[in-house]
C-alpha positions in Angstrom: 34.5 44.9 -1.6 34.9 41.5 -3.2 31.9 39.3 -4.0 32.8 37.0 -1.2 32.4 39.8 1.2 29.0 40.8 -0.1 25.9 40.3 2.0 24.3 37.0 1.0 22.2 37.3 -2.0 21.9 33.5 -2.4 21.9 32.2 1.0 21.2 28.5 1.2 22.5 25.4 2.7 23.1 22.7 0.1 19.8 20.7 -0.3 19.0 17.4 -1.7 18.6 17.1 -5.5 14.9 16.9 -6.5 12.8 16.7 -9.5 10.9 20.0 -9.8 8.2 18.6 -12.1 7.5 15.7 -9.8 7.4 18.1 -6.9 4.8 20.3 -8.8 2.7 17.1 -9.5 2.8 16.1 -5.8 1.8 19.6 -4.7 -1.1 19.6 -7.2 -2.4 16.5 -5.5 -2.5 18.4 -2.2 -4.0 21.7 -3.2 -5.1 21.3 -6.8 -3.3 22.0 -10.1 -4.8 25.5 -10.3 -3.0 26.4 -7.1 0.5 25.4 -8.4 2.8 27.3 -10.7 5.8 25.5 -12.2 9.0 26.5 -14.0 9.5 29.9 -15.6 5.9 31.0 -14.9 6.6 30.4 -11.2 9.4 32.9 -11.3 7.8 35.4 -13.6 4.6 35.8 -11.4 6.6 36.0 -8.2 9.8 38.0 -8.9 10.6 38.9 -5.3 10.1 41.6 -2.7 10.3 45.3 -3.2 13.9 45.9 -2.3 16.4 47.6 -4.7 18.2 44.2 -4.7 15.2 42.5 -6.3 14.7 45.3 -8.9 18.4 45.6 -10.0 18.9 41.8 -10.3 15.7 41.5 -12.4 16.8 44.5 -14.6 20.0 42.6 -15.4 18.3 39.3 -16.1 19.6 37.6 -13.0 16.5 37.4 -10.7 17.0 36.7 -7.0 13.8 34.7 -6.7 14.7 31.2 -7.7 11.8 29.1 -6.7 11.0 26.1 -8.8 7.4 25.9 -7.8 4.9 28.3 -6.3 2.2 26.7 -4.1 -0.9 28.7 -2.9 -2.6 26.9 0.0 -6.0 28.0 1.2 -6.0 26.4 4.7 -3.7 25.6 7.5 -4.2 21.9 6.8 -2.9 22.4 3.3 0.2 24.3 4.6 0.9 21.4 6.9 0.6 18.8 4.1 2.9 20.9 2.0 5.6 21.1 4.7 5.3 17.4 5.3 6.0 16.8 1.6 8.9 19.2 1.7 10.4 17.5 4.7 10.2 14.1 3.0 11.9 15.4 -0.1 14.3 17.8 1.7 13.0 20.6 -0.5 13.5 24.3 0.6 10.4 26.3 1.5 10.1 30.1 1.5 6.9 31.5 2.9 5.7 34.8 1.4 2.8 37.1 1.8 2.5 40.4 0.0 6.3 40.4 -0.5 6.4 44.2 0.4 9.7 43.9 2.3 12.9 45.6 1.4 15.5 43.2 3.0 15.0 40.1 0.8 13.4 37.8 3.4 10.6 36.7 1.0 13.0 35.9 -1.8 13.4 32.2 -2.6 17.1 32.4 -3.1 17.5 28.7 -2.4 15.0 27.5 -5.0 12.4 24.9 -4.0 8.8 26.0 -3.0 7.6 29.5 -2.7 4.7 29.2 -0.3 2.3 32.0 -1.3 -0.1 32.6 1.6 -2.2 35.3 0.0 -5.2 33.0 -0.4 -5.5 32.6 3.4 -7.4 35.8 4.2 -10.3 34.7 6.5 -11.3 36.7 9.6 -11.9 33.6 11.8 -13.3 35.4 14.9 -14.0 39.0 16.0 -14.5 39.6 19.7 -15.9 43.1 20.0 -16.1 42.9 23.8 -12.5 42.0 24.3 -11.3 43.9 21.2 -9.5 41.0 19.7 -9.5 39.4 16.3 -8.2 36.1 14.9 -7.1 36.6 11.2 -5.3 34.5 8.7 -1.7 35.4 7.7 -2.5 36.3 4.0 -4.8 39.1 4.8 -3.5 42.4 3.4 -3.2 45.1 6.1 -5.1 47.9 4.3 -8.0 45.4 3.5 -8.1 44.4 7.2 -8.1 47.9 8.4 -10.9 48.9 6.0 -13.0 46.1 7.2 -12.4 47.0 10.8 -13.1 50.7 10.1 -16.5 49.9 8.7 -17.3 48.6 12.2 -15.8 51.5 14.1 -12.6 49.6 14.9 -8.9 49.8 14.0 -5.9 47.6 13.8 -3.8 50.8 14.5 -1.0 49.2 12.5 -0.2 51.4 9.5 3.1 50.3 7.8 4.0 52.3 4.8 3.5 49.2 2.8 -0.1 48.7 4.1 -1.5 48.3 0.5 0.7 45.2 -0.2 1.9 43.9 3.2 0.2 40.9 4.7 -0.5 40.3 8.4 1.7 37.3 8.4 4.5 39.2 6.7 4.3 42.0 9.4 4.6 39.4 12.1 7.5 37.5 10.3 9.5 40.7 9.9 8.5 42.1 13.3 7.1 45.2 11.5 6.0 48.6 12.7 3.7 51.3 11.5 3.3 55.1 11.6 1.2 54.8 14.8 3.7 52.7 16.7 4.8 55.5 19.1 1.4 55.2 20.9 0.1 51.8 19.9 3.3 49.7 19.6 4.9 47.5 17.0 3.4 44.3 15.6 4.8 42.4 18.5 2.6 44.5 20.8 -0.5 43.7 18.8 -0.1 40.0 18.5 -1.5 37.9 21.4 -1.2 34.4 20.0 -0.4 32.6 16.8 -1.1 29.4 14.8 2.2 28.1 13.4 3.0 25.2 11.2 6.4 23.7 12.0 8.8 22.3 9.5 7.6 18.7 10.0 3.9 19.7 9.4 2.9 19.8 13.0 0.3 22.6 13.7 0.8 24.5 16.9 -2.0 26.5 18.4 -0.5 28.9 20.9 -3.0 30.2 23.5 -4.4 33.7 23.3 -3.3 34.6 26.8 -1.8 37.8 28.2 2.0 37.9 28.4 1.8 37.2 32.1 0.6 33.7 31.5 2.9 31.0 33.0 6.2 29.9 31.3 8.0 31.4 28.3 6.1 33.4 25.8 6.2 31.0 22.8 4.3 33.3 20.5 7.1 35.9 20.4 9.5 33.2 19.4 8.0 33.3 15.9 7.6 37.1 15.8 10.5 38.3 13.7 11.7 34.8 12.7 11.0 35.4 9.0 9.7 32.0 8.4 12.9 30.2 9.5 11.3 28.5 12.6 7.7 27.9 11.4 5.1 29.2 9.1 2.6 31.6 10.8 -0.8 30.9 9.3 -3.1 32.9 11.7 -2.7 35.3 14.6 -4.9 36.8 17.3 -4.4 40.5 17.5 -5.7 43.3 19.7 -7.8 46.0 18.3 -8.8 49.6 19.3 -11.9 51.7 18.7 -11.4 54.0 15.7 -10.4 57.3 17.4 -13.0 60.0 17.3 -10.5 62.9 17.4 -7.2 63.7 15.9 -5.1 66.7 16.3 -1.9 67.6 14.3 0.9 70.0 14.6 4.3 70.8 13.0 7.4 72.4 14.5 10.6 73.8 13.1 13.7 73.4 15.2 17.0 75.2 14.9 18.9 71.9 14.9 18.2 68.2 15.1 19.6 67.8 18.7 16.9 70.1 20.1 14.2 68.2 18.2 15.5 64.9 19.6 15.5 66.5 23.1 11.9 67.6 22.6 11.0 64.0 21.6 12.9 62.6 24.7 11.0 65.0 27.0 7.7 64.0 25.6 8.3 60.3 25.8 9.8 60.4 29.3 6.9 62.5 30.6 4.2 60.0 29.7 2.9 62.0 26.7 2.1 59.6 23.9 1.7 61.1 20.4 0.3 58.6 18.0 2.7 60.0 15.4 6.0 61.8 16.0 8.4 62.1 13.0 11.4 64.3 13.2 13.1 65.1 9.8 16.6 66.3 9.5 17.3 69.3 7.2 18.0 67.2 4.0 14.9 65.0 4.6 12.7 67.9 5.4 13.7 70.0 2.4 14.1 67.2 -0.2 11.5 64.7 0.9 8.8 66.0 3.2 8.5 69.3 1.4 7.7 67.6 -1.9 4.6 66.1 -0.3 3.3 68.9 1.9 4.5 72.0 -0.1 4.9 74.1 3.1 8.1 76.0 2.3 10.1 73.9 4.8 13.7 75.0 5.3 15.2 72.9 8.1 14.6 70.3 10.8 10.9 69.6 11.1 8.8 67.6 13.5 5.2 66.4 12.7 3.1 65.2 15.7 -0.4 63.8 15.9 -2.5 63.0 19.0 -5.6 60.9 18.9 -8.3 59.4 21.1 -12.0 59.3 22.0 -11.9 62.2 24.3 -11.2 65.7 22.9 -10.2 67.1 26.3 -7.4 64.6 26.6 -6.2 65.0 23.0 -6.1 68.8 23.5 -4.2 68.4 26.8 -1.5 66.2 25.3 -1.2 68.5 22.4 -0.7 71.5 24.7 2.0 69.6 26.7 3.7 68.8 23.4 3.5 72.5 22.3 5.1 73.7 25.6 7.9 71.2 25.3 8.7 72.1 21.8 8.6 75.8 22.7 11.0 75.1 25.5 13.4 73.7 22.9 13.2 76.8 20.9 10.9 75.4 18.2 8.6 77.5 16.1 5.1 76.2 15.4 4.4 76.0 11.7 1.1 76.8 10.0 -1.9 74.7 10.5 -2.5 72.0 8.0 1.0 70.7 7.5 0.4 67.7 9.7 -3.0 66.9 8.1 -1.4 67.2 4.7 1.3 64.7 5.7 -1.3 62.3 7.0 -3.3 62.5 3.9 -0.3 62.0 1.7 1.7 59.7 3.9 1.8 56.9 1.4 2.8 59.0 -1.7 6.4 58.7 -0.7 6.3 55.1 -1.9 5.0 55.9 -5.4 6.5 57.8 -8.3 7.7 60.5 -8.5 8.6 60.4 -4.8 9.8 56.8 -4.6 13.2 56.1 -6.1 13.4 54.1 -9.3 16.1 52.5 -11.3 18.7 53.4 -12.5 19.1 54.9 -9.0 20.7 53.0 -6.2 18.9 53.3 -2.9 18.5 51.7 0.6 17.0 52.6 3.9 18.7 51.7 7.1 16.8 51.2 10.3 18.7 51.7 13.5 17.3 51.9 17.0 19.1 53.8 19.7 18.5 55.0 23.3 18.5 58.6 24.1 22.0 58.5 25.5 23.5 57.3 22.2 21.0 58.5 19.6 22.9 61.6 18.4 26.1 59.7 18.2 24.5 56.9 16.2 22.9 59.4 13.9 26.2 61.1 13.2 28.2 57.9 12.8 25.7 56.3 10.4 25.2 59.3 8.2 28.9 60.1 8.1 29.8 56.4 7.3 27.4 56.4 4.4 28.9 59.6 2.9 32.4 58.5 3.5 31.9 55.0 2.0 31.8 56.3 -1.6 33.5 58.8 -3.8 31.6 62.1 -3.8 31.4 62.0 -7.6 28.5 59.6 -7.3 26.4 62.5 -6.0 24.9 60.5 -3.2 22.2 62.1 -0.9 21.4 61.0 2.6 18.1 61.9 4.1 17.1 61.0 7.7 14.1 61.1 9.9 13.4 59.7 13.3 10.2 57.8 14.0 8.8 55.0 16.1 9.7 56.6 19.5 9.9 54.8 22.7 10.2 55.8 26.3 13.9 54.9 26.1 14.8 56.1 22.6 13.8 56.1 18.9 14.4 54.7 15.5 16.8 56.4 13.2 15.9 56.0 9.5 18.5 57.2 7.1 18.1 56.7 3.4 20.9 57.0 0.9 20.3 57.5 -2.8 22.7 57.6 -5.8 21.2 59.1 -9.0 22.7 56.5 -11.3 25.0 53.7 -10.3 27.4 51.6 -12.5 25.9 49.9 -15.5 27.6 46.6 -14.5 25.5 44.6 -11.9 28.4 43.4 -9.8 29.8 46.9 -9.7 26.5 48.3 -8.6 26.1 45.7 -5.9 29.6 46.5 -4.7 28.8 50.2 -4.4 25.5 49.5 -2.6 27.0 47.0 -0.3 30.0 49.2 0.6 27.5 51.8 1.9 25.3 49.3 3.8 28.3 47.6 5.4 29.8 50.9 6.5 26.6 52.2 7.9 25.7 49.0 9.7 29.1 48.6 11.4 29.0 52.4 12.3 25.6 51.9 14.0 26.7 48.9 16.0 30.0 50.6 17.0 28.1 53.6 18.3 25.7 51.5 20.3 22.8 51.2 18.0 20.7 48.2 17.3 20.4 47.4 13.6 17.0 47.3 12.1 14.1 48.1 14.3 11.2 46.8 12.2 12.1 45.8 8.6 13.5 42.4 9.4 16.9 40.9 8.5 16.4 39.2 5.2 19.5 38.8 3.1 20.9 42.3 3.5 21.6 42.2 7.3 22.2 38.4 7.7 26.1 38.9 7.6 25.9 41.4 10.5 23.8 39.3 13.0 26.8 38.0 14.9 28.1 41.5 15.5 24.6 42.3 16.9 24.0 39.1 19.0 27.6 37.9 19.6 28.9 34.4 19.0 27.0 32.9 22.0 23.8 34.5 21.0 24.1 33.2 17.4 24.9 29.7 18.8 21.7 29.9 20.8 19.6 31.0 17.8 21.1 28.2 15.7 20.3 25.6 18.3 16.7 26.8 18.4 16.6 26.6 14.6 18.1 23.1 14.6 15.5 21.9 17.2 12.6 23.1 15.2 13.9 22.4 11.7 16.8 20.0 11.8 16.9 19.6 8.0 16.9 23.3 7.5 14.0 23.1 5.1 12.5 26.5 6.1 14.3 29.4 4.5 17.6 27.7 4.6 20.5 30.1 5.2 18.3 33.1 6.1 19.2 34.9 9.4 22.6 33.1 9.1 21.1 30.2 11.1 22.8 27.3 9.5 25.0 25.5 11.9 28.1 26.3 10.1 27.2 29.9 9.7 26.0 29.7 6.1 24.0 32.6 5.2 26.7 35.0 6.2 28.3 34.5 2.8 26.9 33.6 -0.6 26.3 30.0 -1.5 25.4 29.0 -4.9 22.9 26.2 -4.9 22.3 24.0 -8.0 18.8 24.3 -9.5 16.4 21.5 -9.2 16.8 18.7 -11.6 14.2 19.0 -14.5 13.9 16.1 -16.8 
């Protein structure tokens, strides 16, 4: 693959030349000098998200994050004033929270302003009677959950990145969490949003149920990755912290029978809070390292929760009968509990991949009719994209189940890639491209809950079609005609920029 075919790692429309030092001074007048970082310090303190792309570029001294200034507002009004300034100067703005993503959405590849929202962490209103809460976008998910748990409540949104992910980042990437099978993804949690548009206008969307009149404007911004507006606060639904949890683990003879068990549960009305089905490679070489259970093949972990133990027990019993009907063997007690207690260790050494490895996780959603074909196509495409001498592994699990299908989550890893950065990127991108196109060809939907970012922008037209992309670009142009917000991201520039790399000159620094 040539560089010009590579997914866009510097995806920006040409912007007006600007004086970065003068920009920093103007921002300091709005939010105070202690809230502005300028020049090399701005890039050192905010190197980018947690994707392999960020790490490998930094390792080679070619960082992806190219912001000239970091601004850290403390209020929605300050965000609005910053965006008004950016609009006047035609300066790109990239919003960021915890920067825990793995697709590059929070990377300021176009320079300009990195809008750091992590100082906006207030809980504005908690309605215990309606079980809703209005919270600012910079609140970290784990902190929010701990505050709620102390009051017997739960957000029920547990992404793997909960320790770093912000509420606004989850909304921007349309994220999901380990309990989504029962409680839904972030789009199901969000009732309304406060959004600052590119021109600085503040939009307060009403906290009404989705059956309110007219189009559902809040969902327009869920998953938009900062391209349509900056989400500064959201009203989310809460639940009572469940009083009971019950875990089980099952061994299947093959993945197909595990998928069928999951399908039967989801279409029968049974709703596990957690249902994760690991293929053989993932069970033996990933899950086993955390639970130490002697796993030797396809393994399903399920968890049911609720306030009423009778209901929890009943759903667990239905699950047991369904799994037995698919020939599953129930594994020893404690495996599920061990996974729950250690569910985040997969994202820390020694379990998490580290350089000089090459790694990437694909997210593909598929319905039950196509799910096995999508799994086979994607995993085969990954393996066939590179020479076997690289020693690549592919480990897959299925999670985030719905009553129509599930998400397939294959991760590839290469122990050590090429020493040359461009060669390493070519190898990585060849696998991503092959897997993504294979998923689409088999009827899958690319990326269920990690966002698009830079990695998947080149493939959006295959996903939405030319007419769909024209519609998205019209929406973008209507809300942000100068393409100040995350220019090039989601391939939303009118001429399709963002589908290929565009080198943008750095700001002028006297």
